[in-house]
C-alpha positions as CSV (number, residue, x, y, z in Angstrom):
1,M,0.0,0.0,0.0
2,R,1.3,3.4,-0.8
3,N,1.9,5.7,2.1
4,Y,-0.4,8.5,1.0
5,C,-2.7,8.5,3.9
6,I,-2.1,7.6,7.5
7,A,-1.9,3.9,8.3
8,I,-5.6,3.6,9.4
9,I,-6.9,4.5,6.0
10,V,-8.5,1.1,5.4
11,L,-11.0,1.6,8.2
12,F,-11.1,5.3,8.9
13,G,-9.7,7.3,6.1
14,C,-7.2,10.1,5.8
15,G,-9.2,12.9,7.4
16,T,-10.8,13.6,10.7
17,H,-14.2,12.2,11.7
18,P,-16.4,13.0,8.6
19,S,-19.1,15.1,10.1
20,V,-20.1,18.3,8.4
21,K,-18.5,21.5,9.8
22,E,-20.3,24.5,8.2
23,N,-18.0,26.9,6.5
24,S,-14.7,25.3,7.6
25,Y,-13.5,24.7,4.0
26,A,-9.8,25.6,3.7
27,T,-9.6,27.6,6.9
28,K,-8.8,24.7,9.2
29,G,-6.6,21.6,9.1
30,K,-3.5,20.5,7.2
31,T,-3.6,20.6,3.4
32,L,-3.8,17.2,1.8
33,N,-1.6,16.4,-1.2
34,N,-1.6,12.7,-2.0
35,Y,-2.5,10.1,-4.6
36,Y,-6.2,10.5,-3.9
37,T,-6.3,14.3,-4.1
38,D,-4.2,14.1,-7.3
39,V,-6.8,11.8,-8.9
40,V,-9.7,14.0,-7.9
41,K,-8.0,17.2,-9.2
42,R,-7.1,15.5,-12.5
43,I,-10.7,14.5,-13.0
44,C,-11.9,18.0,-12.1
45,G,-9.8,19.3,-15.0
46,S,-9.0,23.0,-15.6
47,D,-12.2,24.3,-13.9
48,I,-11.0,24.1,-10.3
49,G,-11.4,26.6,-7.6
50,N,-8.9,27.9,-5.0
51,L,-10.2,26.1,-1.9
52,A,-7.9,23.4,-0.6
53,Y,-8.6,19.8,0.5
54,T,-7.6,19.5,4.2
55,D,-7.7,16.8,6.9
56,S,-10.5,18.8,8.4
57,N,-12.8,19.1,5.4
58,T,-12.0,15.9,3.6
59,T,-12.1,12.2,4.3
60,C,-10.9,9.4,2.1
61,F,-10.5,5.6,2.4
62,T,-9.9,2.7,0.1
63,L,-12.6,0.1,-0.7
64,T,-10.0,-2.4,-2.0
65,E,-7.6,-3.8,0.5
66,A,-5.6,-5.6,-2.1
67,D,-4.8,-2.4,-4.0
68,S,-5.6,0.9,-2.2
69,E,-5.6,2.8,-5.5
70,Q,-8.1,0.6,-7.4
71,C,-11.2,2.0,-5.7
72,F,-11.6,4.6,-3.1
73,V,-14.1,6.9,-1.4
74,F,-13.4,10.7,-1.4
75,A,-15.8,12.8,0.7
76,S,-15.2,16.5,1.1
77,E,-16.9,19.8,1.8
78,I,-14.9,21.0,-1.2
79,D,-16.1,20.2,-4.7
80,C,-13.3,20.7,-7.3
81,G,-11.9,23.6,-5.3
82,Y,-15.3,25.2,-4.7
83,A,-17.6,25.2,-1.6
84,G,-19.9,22.3,-1.7
85,G,-23.7,22.3,-1.1
86,N,-25.6,22.1,2.1
87,C,-26.5,18.4,2.0
88,G,-23.2,17.3,3.6
89,R,-19.9,16.3,2.1
90,Q,-19.7,15.6,-1.6
91,I,-19.2,11.8,-1.7
92,S,-17.6,10.2,-4.7
93,V,-16.3,6.7,-5.4
94,Y,-13.4,6.6,-7.8
95,Q,-12.7,3.4,-9.6
96,K,-9.8,2.5,-11.8
97,E,-10.3,1.0,-15.2
98,R,-7.5,0.6,-17.8
99,N,-5.1,2.7,-15.7
100,A,-7.6,5.6,-15.5
101,H,-10.0,6.6,-12.7
102,Y,-13.7,7.5,-13.3
103,V,-16.5,8.4,-10.9
104,A,-18.5,5.2,-10.2
105,Y,-20.8,6.7,-7.6
106,R,-21.7,10.1,-6.4
107,S,-23.9,11.4,-3.5
108,C,-23.7,13.7,-0.5
109,G,-24.0,13.1,3.2
110,F,-21.8,12.7,6.3
111,N,-20.7,10.3,9.0
112,L,-19.1,7.9,6.6
113,I,-18.2,4.4,7.8
114,A,-16.3,1.8,5.9
115,G,-18.0,-1.6,6.1
116,M,-16.7,-5.2,6.1
117,Q,-19.2,-6.6,3.5
118,Q,-17.4,-7.2,0.2
119,Q,-18.2,-8.4,-3.3
120,G,-15.6,-8.7,-6.0
121,G,-13.0,-7.5,-3.5
122,I,-14.8,-4.2,-3.0
123,R,-16.1,-3.3,0.4
124,S,-19.3,-1.5,1.3
125,F,-19.7,1.7,3.2
126,R,-22.4,3.7,4.9
127,Y,-23.3,7.3,5.3
128,D,-26.0,9.5,6.8
129,T,-28.1,12.1,5.0
130,K,-29.5,15.4,6.0
131,E,-33.0,13.9,5.9
132,A,-31.9,11.4,8.7
133,Y,-31.6,8.4,6.4
134,Q,-28.7,6.0,6.7
135,I,-27.6,4.6,3.4
136,L,-25.6,1.5,2.7
137,V,-23.6,1.5,-0.6
138,K,-22.4,-1.8,-1.8
139,Y,-20.9,-3.2,-5.0
140,M,-23.1,-5.6,-6.9
141,N,-22.9,-6.9,-10.4
142,G,-20.3,-4.4,-11.5
143,R,-21.9,-1.3,-10.1
144,F,-22.6,0.5,-6.8
145,V,-26.2,0.3,-5.5
146,E,-27.9,1.9,-2.5
147,D,-30.0,0.4,0.3
148,T,-31.7,2.6,2.9
149,I,-31.2,0.8,6.2
150,Y,-32.3,3.3,8.9
151,V,-34.5,6.4,9.1
152,N,-34.4,8.6,12.2
153,G,-32.5,5.8,13.9
154,L,-35.2,3.2,13.2
155,D,-34.8,0.1,11.0
156,Y,-36.1,1.3,7.6
157,D,-38.0,-1.9,6.7
158,L,-39.8,-1.8,10.1
159,A,-40.6,1.9,9.6
160,K,-42.2,1.2,6.2
161,T,-44.1,-1.8,7.6
162,I,-45.8,0.0,10.4
163,A,-46.3,3.3,8.6
164,K,-48.5,1.8,5.9
165,P,-51.5,0.7,8.0
166,L,-51.3,4.1,9.9
167,H,-51.4,6.0,6.6
168,L,-48.1,7.6,7.3
169,Q,-44.7,7.6,5.7
170,A,-41.5,5.9,7.0
171,Y,-39.9,9.2,7.7
172,D,-42.7,10.0,10.1
173,M,-41.3,7.4,12.5
174,M,-38.4,7.6,14.8
175,A,-36.6,5.3,17.2
176,E,-37.1,5.6,20.9
177,G,-34.8,8.4,22.2
178,A,-34.0,9.7,18.7
179,K,-34.4,13.4,17.9
180,S,-35.9,14.6,14.6
181,N,-37.2,17.8,13.2
182,S,-39.7,16.0,10.9
183,A,-40.7,12.7,12.6
184,S,-43.7,12.9,15.0
185,Y,-44.2,9.3,16.1
186,Q,-41.8,7.5,18.4
187,V,-41.5,3.7,18.1
188,W,-40.6,1.1,20.8
189,K,-39.7,-2.5,20.0
190,E,-39.5,-5.4,22.4
191,P,-39.9,-9.2,22.4
192,F,-43.3,-10.7,23.1
193,R,-43.4,-14.3,24.2
194,L,-46.4,-15.8,22.3
195,S,-45.8,-19.5,23.0
196,A,-43.0,-21.9,24.1
197,N,-41.8,-22.0,20.4
198,K,-42.7,-18.5,19.2
199,T,-41.5,-15.0,20.2
200,L,-42.8,-12.1,18.2
201,D,-41.8,-8.4,18.0
202,L,-44.1,-6.1,20.0
203,V,-43.9,-2.6,18.4
204,T,-45.6,0.3,20.1
205,V,-46.2,3.6,18.3
206,N,-47.1,6.7,20.2
207,T,-50.0,7.7,17.9
208,P,-53.1,9.2,19.4
209,G,-54.5,6.3,21.5
210,T,-51.3,4.3,21.0
211,D,-51.0,1.6,18.3
212,Y,-49.7,-1.9,19.1
213,F,-48.3,-4.3,16.5
214,L,-47.2,-7.9,16.7
215,L,-44.7,-8.8,14.0
216,D,-43.7,-12.4,13.0
217,N,-40.5,-12.2,10.9
218,G,-41.3,-8.7,9.8
219,K,-45.0,-9.4,8.9
220,I,-47.8,-7.8,10.9
221,V,-50.0,-10.5,12.4
222,F,-51.8,-8.3,15.0
223,H,-52.6,-4.6,15.1
224,I,-54.8,-2.8,17.5
225,N,-55.3,0.8,18.7
226,D,-56.4,2.4,22.0
227,V,-56.7,-0.6,24.3
228,Y,-55.9,-1.0,27.9
229,S,-53.8,-4.1,27.5
230,F,-53.7,-7.5,25.8
231,E,-52.2,-10.9,26.7
232,V,-52.0,-14.5,25.6
233,A,-55.3,-16.2,26.5
234,S,-55.1,-19.1,28.9
235,P,-54.6,-21.9,28.4
236,A,-52.0,-21.2,25.6
237,Q,-52.3,-23.8,22.9
238,G,-50.1,-24.3,19.8
239,D,-47.6,-21.9,18.3
240,Y,-50.3,-19.2,17.8
241,P,-52.5,-19.2,20.8
242,A,-55.5,-16.9,21.2
243,L,-55.0,-13.4,22.4
244,K,-57.3,-11.7,25.0
245,V,-57.7,-7.9,24.5
246,Y,-59.0,-5.5,27.1
247,D,-60.3,-2.3,25.6
248,Y,-62.3,0.6,26.9
249,G,-65.4,-0.4,24.9
250,H,-65.8,-3.6,26.9
251,V,-66.1,-2.5,30.6
252,R,-68.6,-4.4,32.8
253,Q,-70.2,-2.3,35.5
254,T,-71.5,-3.8,38.8
255,V,-73.0,-2.2,41.9
256,D,-69.7,-1.4,43.5
257,T,-67.0,-1.9,40.9
258,S,-66.2,-2.1,37.2
259,Y,-63.8,-4.3,35.3
260,F,-62.7,-5.0,31.7
261,E,-64.3,-7.8,29.8
262,G,-61.7,-9.3,27.5
263,S,-62.4,-10.0,23.8
264,V,-60.7,-12.9,22.1
265,Y,-58.6,-12.8,18.9
266,R,-57.7,-16.0,17.2
267,Y,-55.0,-16.6,14.6
268,N,-56.5,-17.2,11.1
269,L,-54.3,-19.6,9.2
270,G,-55.7,-18.6,5.8
271,Y,-54.9,-14.9,6.2
272,G,-52.0,-15.3,8.6
273,V,-53.3,-12.7,11.0
274,Y,-55.2,-12.5,14.3
275,M,-58.9,-11.7,13.9
276,P,-61.6,-11.1,16.5
277,E,-64.0,-13.9,17.3
């Protein structure tokens, strides 16, 4: 490996932690002059500004351990010597073909992390976007493709799954404890022991009245809103025993007290969901 960046380039890159620092540009850090900046400047051509790449405004790391020059990520607040946009660092993947580099992928974001997943000797990497998505970029079938893996700190597939029946969007959801300027609904996930052989995911969403979901391998099998509680009905039989739901619409009044009358939901094998009796 050429000694263009510091020794930890494979995992961390040649700059500082890649979070966006507004208006730092060339005013902070040590100017970078190495193989990676040379490639970038060469591709920029004659139309290049006066702002410098520094170890404060730029991060780079290789995606190919066998040859650090073959494919690398270059992320900077500077775009060909000019100030970048407001969506984060300009992220480019440079890949070599026939002894010349070309831009194989381009985006913008921050908090770049090199991954361990590889295909064809090229590792993946992740980054965050201004819109609170976390994107996984991986090399597949000769090109770089994106997968959204988190939104507002919440698993993206889970966010999509529970947002649909609520007539919301995935970006409306956020993980417990996360902060967001756009998301309004906090989500909690915990295990729910359904039977001796079956544990589901219990997902609670703080909508008006509170929504509860039971998910079996990512599929919603039970969904209810605005109830006092629910539990596995006794005696529990089979992998999908009945559920007993206590809601505010079924309260029995007596002379001196009141109590919830539970309604029973049974698993419908045909539809693969719990339905009321």
